C-alpha positions as a LaTeX table, in Angstrom:
\begin{tabular}{lrrr}
\hline
Residue & $x$ (\AA) & $y$ (\AA) & $z$ (\AA) \\
\hline
Met1 & 22.13 & 115.36 & $-13.07$ \\
Tyr2 & 25.69 & 116.26 & $-14.07$ \\
Gln3 & 26.83 & 115.25 & $-17.54$ \\
Asp4 & 30.20 & 115.42 & $-19.29$ \\
Thr5 & 30.22 & 119.03 & $-20.45$ \\
Ser6 & 33.02 & 118.41 & $-22.95$ \\
Lys7 & 30.43 & 116.72 & $-25.16$ \\
Leu8 & 28.42 & 119.94 & $-25.33$ \\
Leu9 & 28.91 & 121.80 & $-28.63$ \\
Ala10 & 28.91 & 125.20 & $-26.90$ \\
Trp11 & 31.76 & 124.08 & $-24.64$ \\
Gln12 & 33.70 & 122.58 & $-27.58$ \\
Lys13 & 33.44 & 125.83 & $-29.57$ \\
Ala14 & 34.34 & 127.91 & $-26.51$ \\
His15 & 37.40 & 125.73 & $-25.94$ \\
Gln16 & 38.36 & 126.12 & $-29.61$ \\
Leu17 & 37.99 & 129.91 & $-29.23$ \\
Thr18 & 40.25 & 129.88 & $-26.17$ \\
Leu19 & 42.94 & 127.93 & $-28.01$ \\
Lys20 & 42.75 & 130.38 & $-30.95$ \\
Ile21 & 43.06 & 133.33 & $-28.55$ \\
Tyr22 & 46.16 & 131.84 & $-26.92$ \\
Glu23 & 47.69 & 131.16 & $-30.33$ \\
Ala24 & 46.90 & 134.65 & $-31.63$ \\
Thr25 & 48.28 & 136.43 & $-28.57$ \\
Leu26 & 51.66 & 134.67 & $-28.66$ \\
Asn27 & 52.99 & 137.48 & $-30.86$ \\
Tyr28 & 51.45 & 140.43 & $-29.04$ \\
Pro29 & 54.01 & 143.03 & $-27.93$ \\
Lys30 & 55.83 & 142.20 & $-24.70$ \\
Glu31 & 54.56 & 145.41 & $-23.11$ \\
Glu32 & 51.02 & 143.96 & $-23.42$ \\
Leu33 & 51.89 & 140.82 & $-21.44$ \\
Tyr34 & 50.22 & 142.12 & $-18.26$ \\
Gly35 & 47.68 & 144.19 & $-20.16$ \\
Leu36 & 45.71 & 143.15 & $-23.20$ \\
Thr37 & 47.34 & 139.72 & $-23.60$ \\
Ser38 & 46.51 & 138.71 & $-20.05$ \\
Gln39 & 43.03 & 140.24 & $-20.14$ \\
Ile40 & 41.86 & 138.62 & $-23.37$ \\
Arg41 & 43.24 & 135.24 & $-22.30$ \\
Arg42 & 41.49 & 135.40 & $-18.92$ \\
Ala43 & 38.21 & 136.41 & $-20.55$ \\
Ala44 & 38.51 & 133.59 & $-23.10$ \\
Val45 & 39.25 & 130.98 & $-20.42$ \\
Ser46 & 36.25 & 132.24 & $-18.46$ \\
Ile47 & 33.82 & 131.19 & $-21.20$ \\
Pro48 & 34.28 & 127.39 & $-21.19$ \\
Ser49 & 35.09 & 127.48 & $-17.46$ \\
Asn50 & 31.72 & 129.01 & $-16.64$ \\
Ile51 & 29.91 & 126.55 & $-18.89$ \\
Val52 & 31.51 & 123.68 & $-16.97$ \\
Glu53 & 31.01 & 125.20 & $-13.54$ \\
Gly54 & 27.39 & 126.11 & $-14.20$ \\
Lys55 & 26.55 & 122.64 & $-15.46$ \\
Ala56 & 28.21 & 121.07 & $-12.42$ \\
Arg57 & 26.04 & 123.10 & $-10.04$ \\
Gly58 & 23.14 & 120.76 & $-10.68$ \\
Ser59 & 20.31 & 123.25 & $-11.11$ \\
Asn60 & 19.02 & 124.93 & $-14.23$ \\
Leu61 & 18.86 & 128.29 & $-12.44$ \\
Glu62 & 22.55 & 128.13 & $-11.50$ \\
Tyr63 & 23.48 & 126.80 & $-14.94$ \\
Arg64 & 21.68 & 129.69 & $-16.62$ \\
Arg65 & 23.41 & 132.20 & $-14.33$ \\
Phe66 & 26.84 & 130.84 & $-15.25$ \\
Leu67 & 25.94 & 130.80 & $-18.95$ \\
Leu68 & 25.09 & 134.50 & $-18.65$ \\
Ile69 & 28.50 & 135.10 & $-17.08$ \\
Ala70 & 30.10 & 133.15 & $-19.96$ \\
Arg71 & 28.20 & 135.33 & $-22.43$ \\
Gly72 & 29.49 & 138.45 & $-20.70$ \\
Ser73 & 33.06 & 137.15 & $-20.98$ \\
Leu74 & 32.44 & 136.40 & $-24.64$ \\
Glu75 & 31.42 & 140.01 & $-25.28$ \\
Glu76 & 34.56 & 141.14 & $-23.50$ \\
Val77 & 36.65 & 138.91 & $-25.79$ \\
Lys78 & 34.90 & 140.28 & $-28.89$ \\
Tyr79 & 35.77 & 143.85 & $-27.91$ \\
Gln80 & 39.36 & 142.93 & $-27.08$ \\
Leu81 & 39.70 & 141.25 & $-30.47$ \\
Leu82 & 38.48 & 144.44 & $-32.15$ \\
Leu83 & 40.94 & 146.48 & $-30.10$ \\
Ser84 & 43.72 & 144.05 & $-31.03$ \\
Lys85 & 42.90 & 144.46 & $-34.71$ \\
Asp86 & 42.74 & 148.25 & $-34.45$ \\
Leu87 & 46.10 & 148.29 & $-32.67$ \\
Cys88 & 47.50 & 146.15 & $-35.54$ \\
Tyr89 & 48.23 & 143.20 & $-33.23$ \\
Leu90 & 45.92 & 140.99 & $-35.33$ \\
Glu91 & 45.70 & 140.85 & $-39.10$ \\
Glu92 & 42.22 & 141.27 & $-40.59$ \\
Lys93 & 42.07 & 137.64 & $-41.76$ \\
Arg94 & 42.94 & 136.21 & $-38.35$ \\
Tyr95 & 40.59 & 138.66 & $-36.65$ \\
Ser96 & 37.71 & 137.53 & $-38.89$ \\
Glu97 & 38.49 & 133.86 & $-38.30$ \\
Ile98 & 38.45 & 134.24 & $-34.52$ \\
Val99 & 35.42 & 136.54 & $-34.46$ \\
Asn100 & 33.46 & 134.01 & $-36.50$ \\
Ile101 & 34.19 & 131.36 & $-33.87$ \\
Ala102 & 33.15 & 133.84 & $-31.18$ \\
Leu103 & 29.87 & 134.50 & $-33.01$ \\
Asp104 & 29.21 & 130.74 & $-33.15$ \\
Val105 & 29.86 & 130.49 & $-29.41$ \\
Gly106 & 27.44 & 133.36 & $-28.84$ \\
Arg107 & 24.68 & 131.69 & $-30.83$ \\
Leu108 & 25.18 & 128.42 & $-28.97$ \\
Leu109 & 25.21 & 130.15 & $-25.58$ \\
Asn110 & 22.06 & 132.09 & $-26.44$ \\
Gly111 & 20.32 & 128.88 & $-27.44$ \\
Leu112 & 21.27 & 127.22 & $-24.15$ \\
Ile113 & 20.20 & 130.26 & $-22.15$ \\
Gln114 & 16.85 & 130.42 & $-23.91$ \\
Ser115 & 16.22 & 126.70 & $-23.44$ \\
Leu116 & 16.90 & 126.99 & $-19.72$ \\
Gly117 & 14.71 & 130.07 & $-19.45$ \\
Arg118 & 11.78 & 128.06 & $-20.71$ \\
Ser119 & 12.26 & 125.25 & $-18.22$ \\
\hline
\end{tabular}
């Protein structure tokens, strides 16, 4: 049965990550607006969105599939954060802060995926 996904820690952390990404990308160069800025924001939004959509599907198989999609988007975000740092769009401290949140999201997603794989 469907439950309020906003109470799920993985969703809460993914939402926090998305907010941090939006905040961090506010100062990216204007020429990146339709490039890296747009791409990293879309990938970040995809993470909590897929958690919600998968849970709403009503089956563990569908939920697991959407969690795997969320995990793929998370990996995309992690690379784009690294690229942002290497292009000097993100300072090392901010990069580390956001990556640590991303790593937390990854651990939580992996735990959910594994628990659904056993059911």
